[in-house]
C-alpha positions in Angstrom: 44.5 27.4 56.1 42.5 29.7 58.4 39.4 28.1 59.8 37.0 30.7 58.2 38.3 29.6 54.8 37.8 26.1 55.6 34.2 27.1 56.8 33.7 28.6 53.5 35.0 25.9 51.4 32.8 23.4 53.5 29.5 25.5 52.9 30.4 25.8 49.2 30.6 22.1 49.0 27.5 21.4 50.9 25.6 24.0 48.7 26.9 22.1 45.5 25.9 18.8 46.7 22.3 20.1 47.4 22.2 21.5 43.8 23.7 18.4 42.0 22.4 15.4 43.9 18.7 16.0 43.0 19.8 16.2 39.5 21.7 12.8 39.9 18.9 11.2 41.6 16.4 12.3 38.7 18.2 10.1 36.2 16.3 7.1 37.5 16.2 3.8 35.7 13.4 1.1 35.1 13.3 -2.5 33.6 11.2 -4.2 31.1 9.9 -7.6 31.4 7.7 -10.0 29.3 7.0 -13.2 27.5 6.7 -14.6 24.2 3.1 -15.8 23.6 1.4 -17.4 20.8 -1.8 -15.7 19.6 -3.8 -18.4 21.1 -2.5 -17.6 24.5 0.3 -20.5 24.7 3.4 -19.3 26.3 6.5 -20.2 24.3 9.0 -21.9 26.8 12.2 -21.7 24.3 15.6 -20.8 25.6 18.1 -18.3 23.8 15.8 -16.5 21.6 17.5 -13.1 20.8 15.2 -10.0 21.9 16.1 -6.4 21.5 14.5 -3.2 23.0 14.4 -0.2 20.7 13.9 3.3 21.7 12.3 5.7 19.2 12.3 9.7 19.3 11.0 12.4 17.3 13.4 14.1 15.0 13.1 17.8 13.7 10.5 16.9 11.0 8.2 14.9 13.5 9.1 11.6 12.5 9.9 8.7 14.7 13.5 7.6 14.5 15.9 5.2 16.4 19.6 4.6 16.6 19.2 0.8 16.6 18.8 -1.4 19.7 18.8 0.3 22.9 19.5 -3.3 24.8 19.8 -6.8 24.0 19.0 -10.2 25.8 17.9 -13.8 25.3 14.9 -15.6 26.5 14.8 -17.9 29.5 12.0 -20.3 29.1 10.5 -17.9 26.9 10.7 -14.8 29.3 12.9 -11.8 28.8 14.3 -8.9 31.0 15.9 -5.8 30.5 17.4 -4.0 33.5 19.2 -0.7 34.3 17.5 1.4 31.6 17.6 5.0 32.0 14.1 6.5 32.2 13.1 8.6 29.3 9.3 9.6 29.3 9.6 11.5 26.1 10.6 8.4 24.2 8.6 5.3 22.6 9.8 1.8 23.1 9.2 -1.5 21.5 10.4 -5.0 22.0 11.6 -6.8 18.8 12.6 -10.5 18.0 12.5 -13.3 15.6 10.5 -16.5 15.9 11.0 -19.5 13.4 12.4 -17.1 10.8 9.7 -14.4 11.1 10.2 -10.9 12.6 7.7 -10.2 15.5 7.4 -7.2 17.5 5.4 -5.8 20.6 3.2 -2.6 20.5 4.8 0.8 21.1 4.9 1.7 24.8 5.6 4.8 26.8 7.2 5.2 30.3 5.0 6.9 32.6 6.7 9.4 35.2 8.1 7.4 38.3 7.5 4.1 36.6 10.0 1.6 37.5 8.8 -1.4 35.8 6.8 -2.2 32.5 5.6 -5.9 31.7 4.7 -6.3 28.0 4.4 -9.4 25.8 5.3 -10.2 22.2 2.5 -12.0 20.5 3.8 -14.5 17.9 0.9 -14.9 15.3 -0.6 -18.0 14.4 -1.5 -18.8 10.6 -5.1 -18.8 9.2 -6.8 -19.3 5.8 -9.8 -17.1 6.6 -9.3 -14.9 3.6 -12.9 -13.3 4.0 -11.3 -11.6 7.3 -9.1 -9.4 5.0 -10.3 -5.8 4.5 -9.8 -3.8 1.4 -9.2 -0.3 3.1 -8.8 1.8 0.0 -8.2 1.6 -3.7 -6.4 4.5 -5.9 -6.6 4.0 -9.7 -4.3 6.0 -11.7 -5.3 6.3 -15.5 -2.7 8.1 -17.6 -2.8 8.5 -21.3 -0.2 7.2 -23.7 -0.3 7.0 -27.6 -3.2 4.9 -28.4 -3.3 3.5 -25.0 -4.0 4.1 -21.4 -1.5 3.2 -18.8 -3.4 2.0 -15.3 -1.8 1.7 -12.1 -3.7 0.4 -9.1 -2.8 0.9 -5.6 -4.6 -1.5 -3.1 -4.3 -1.1 0.6 -5.4 -4.3 2.3 -5.6 -4.8 6.1 -5.4 -8.0 8.3 -7.4 -6.7 11.4 -6.8 -10.0 13.4 -3.8 -11.3 15.4 -3.0 -14.2 13.1 -1.2 -14.1 9.6 -3.6 -15.1 7.1 -2.4 -17.3 4.4 -4.3 -17.0 1.0 -2.4 -19.8 -0.9 -5.4 -22.2 -1.1 -8.1 -19.4 -1.0 -6.9 -16.3 -3.0 -8.1 -12.7 -2.5 -9.8 -12.2 -6.1 -10.0 -8.9 -8.2 -11.6 -8.3 -11.4 -9.6 -6.9 -14.4 -11.0 -4.6 -17.2 -11.3 -6.4 -20.6 -8.5 -6.6 -22.8 -5.8 -5.6 -20.3 -2.2 -5.9 -21.5 1.2 -6.1 -20.1 0.3 -6.7 -16.5 2.9 -6.5 -13.8 3.5 -6.0 -10.1 5.3 -3.0 -8.8 7.6 -4.1 -5.8 8.7 -1.8 -2.9 12.2 -3.4 -3.1 14.3 -5.5 -5.3 14.0 -8.7 -2.9 10.1 -8.7 -3.1 8.3 -11.5 -5.2 5.3 -11.3 -7.2 2.2 -12.3 -5.1 -0.6 -13.0 -7.6 -1.7 -15.3 -10.5 -4.1 -14.4 -13.5 -6.9 -16.4 -14.6 -8.5 -14.8 -17.4 -9.7 -11.4 -16.0 -9.3 -12.6 -12.4 -6.4 -11.2 -10.6 -5.7 -13.6 -7.6 -3.7 -12.4 -4.6 -1.5 -15.4 -3.2 0.4 -14.4 -0.1 0.6 -14.5 3.7 -0.8 -11.2 5.1 0.7 -10.3 8.5 -1.3 -8.5 11.2 -1.8 -4.7 10.2 -1.9 -3.1 6.6 0.0 -3.8 3.4 -0.1 -1.9 0.2 0.1 -3.8 -3.2 0.7 -2.0 -6.7 -0.3 -3.4 -10.1 0.1 -2.0 -13.5 -1.3 -2.7 -16.9 -2.2 -1.2 -20.2 -5.3 -1.1 -22.3 -5.3 -0.4 -26.2 -7.3 2.6 -27.2 -6.9 3.1 -31.2 -9.8 5.5 -31.5 -9.3 8.1 -29.0 -12.0 6.8 -26.4 -12.7 3.9 -24.2 -15.3 2.7 -21.9 -13.5 1.5 -18.8 -15.5 -1.1 -16.3 -14.3 -2.3 -13.1 -15.9 -4.1 -10.4 -14.7 -4.9 -6.7 -16.0 -7.7 -4.5 -15.1 -5.9 -1.4 -16.5 -2.8 0.3 -13.9 0.1 0.5 -13.3 2.8 3.1 -12.0 5.0 0.5 -11.7 4.9 -3.5 -10.6 7.2 -6.1 -9.8 7.8 -9.5 -6.9 10.0 -10.5 -6.0 11.2 -14.0 -3.6 13.7 -15.2 -4.9 17.3 -15.1 -6.1 18.8 -18.3 -4.9 15.8 -20.4 -8.1 13.4 -20.9 -11.8 13.9 -20.2 -13.6 11.5 -17.8 -17.3 11.1 -17.4 -19.0 8.7 -14.8 -22.1 8.3 -13.0 -20.3 6.7 -10.4 -17.8 9.4 -9.6 -17.8 12.9 -8.2 -14.9 15.3 -8.6 -13.0 16.1 -5.4 -10.2 18.6 -6.7 -6.6 18.4 -7.6 -3.8 16.5 -5.8 0.1 17.0 -6.6 2.4 14.2 -6.9 5.9 15.9 -7.1 5.6 18.0 -10.2 2.6 16.3 -11.7 -1.0 17.6 -10.9 -3.7 15.1 -10.8 -7.6 15.4 -10.9 -9.2 13.3 -8.0 -12.4 11.7 -8.5 -13.9 9.9 -5.6 -16.3 6.9 -5.8 -19.7 7.5 -4.8 -20.6 4.0 -3.3 -18.2 2.1 -1.4 -20.3 -1.0 -0.9 -18.8 -3.5 -3.5 -18.5 -0.6 -5.9 -19.1 -1.0 -9.8 -17.4 1.4 -12.1 -18.4 2.6 -15.6 -15.8 5.4 -16.6 -15.9 6.9 -20.3 -12.6 8.3 -21.1 -12.0 10.3 -24.1 -9.2 12.9 -25.8 -6.8 10.1 -25.7 -3.9 10.6 -28.1 -4.3 8.9 -31.5 -1.4 7.7 -33.5 -1.3 6.3 -37.2 -3.6 3.5 -36.4 -6.8 5.6 -37.1 -5.4 6.6 -40.4 -4.8 2.9 -41.4 -8.3 2.0 -40.4 -9.7 5.1 -42.2 -7.6 4.3 -45.4 -8.6 0.7 -45.3 -12.4 1.3 -44.8 -12.0 4.1 -47.6 -10.7 1.5 -50.0 -13.2 -0.9 -49.2 -15.9 1.6 -49.9 -14.2 2.7 -53.4 -14.1 -1.3 -54.3 -17.9 -1.5 -53.5 -18.8 1.5 -55.4 -16.5 0.4 -58.4 -18.2 -2.9 -58.1 -21.7 -1.3 -58.3 -20.9 0.8 -61.0 -19.7 -2.1 -63.3 -22.7 -3.9 -62.5 -24.8 -0.8 -63.3 -23.1 -0.4 -66.6 -23.6 -3.9 -67.6 -27.3 -3.8 -66.7 -27.6 -0.5 -68.9 -25.7 -2.4 -71.8 -28.0 -5.4 -71.5 -31.1 -3.4 -71.5 -29.7 -1.6 -74.7 -29.3 -4.8 -76.5 -32.8 -5.9 -75.4 -34.6 -3.1 -76.7 -32.2 -3.2 -80.0 -33.7 -6.7 -80.5 
C-alpha cells in the first residue's frame, strides 16, 4: 500500500480515537459504602445480611420507577459496599435490606457530577410506645346517602415523625365514633392486611405498629336514618393539618357552623361537594344532614301513629257517650 494511503488511514484512526475516547472516559464509575445502624446510634455488626442498591428513574408520566435491584451484596460486620457502578446523575438511588424480618431502607440519594464515592447509612428503627408522638395529619370523611341510612367512610392519615417504630398495643390511639353507628369495618389496601383496631362502645382504638413516616387507615360504618334527616356529631382528640367532609353533589343537604364550602372535587365519574373544617385544633363537629332518601319505614311509623290516635279518639268518644247517657239518666230521676 502506498505510504500516502497509510498516512491517511493513520490520521483517520487518530481522529476517531480523539472523538471516541472522551466518550468512553465519560462513562465513569462510583461506589457506595455504608453501615446498618440502630436508631440510637449503635452499629450493627452482623455478617451476611443481604443488602440491595435500587436505582429509580422518571417515566414519561413523571413517576419514579425502578427495574429492580441494580446491585446486591452482603454485610461484613454490619458494613456494605457496592463497587464499579456506572455513574448516572439523573437517577435517584436507595439502599434496601431486611433486618429481623422487617424491611428497612435508606433515604433517597443522588450522585453529583464527578462524585466517585457515596457513604450512606441505613437506620434500623427501635420500638417505642409513645403514642402521643403520633400526629393526625389529615381526615377526610365521605358521607353518602343510602335508603334510610348514611354510609360513612373515614380516611385517616397518621404520621410517625420520629426514627423509631411506635407500638400502640398497650396505649392505643383513640378516636370517637358517632352514636348508633352500625356495621363497622376496616377497608384494607391489600388482601394480606389485617385489622388494626378494636371497638369499646363509641371508642375506636387503633392497635398496630407505626413505622416512621405516614400511613393511611380507612374505616367504614353506617348510621340508620329513618326520617330523612340526621344530626351527626363527632369529636377528634388530635389537632389536624387538614380536615374535610365530602358529600355527593346535589344528593343531600348539609348545614354546620363548623364547616365552610370549598368547591367540588371529582373521584372518577362522581362529583363531591368539599366542606373544610374551620377549626383544626381538636375539632368538634355538629353537622345537620337532610334530604336523605326515605323508604317504607316512615309510612309504617305514620300508620302506627295514626292507629294509636284513632284508638284514643274512639276511647274518648265512648267515654263521652257514656257520660252523656249517665247524665240523662240522672236528670230523668
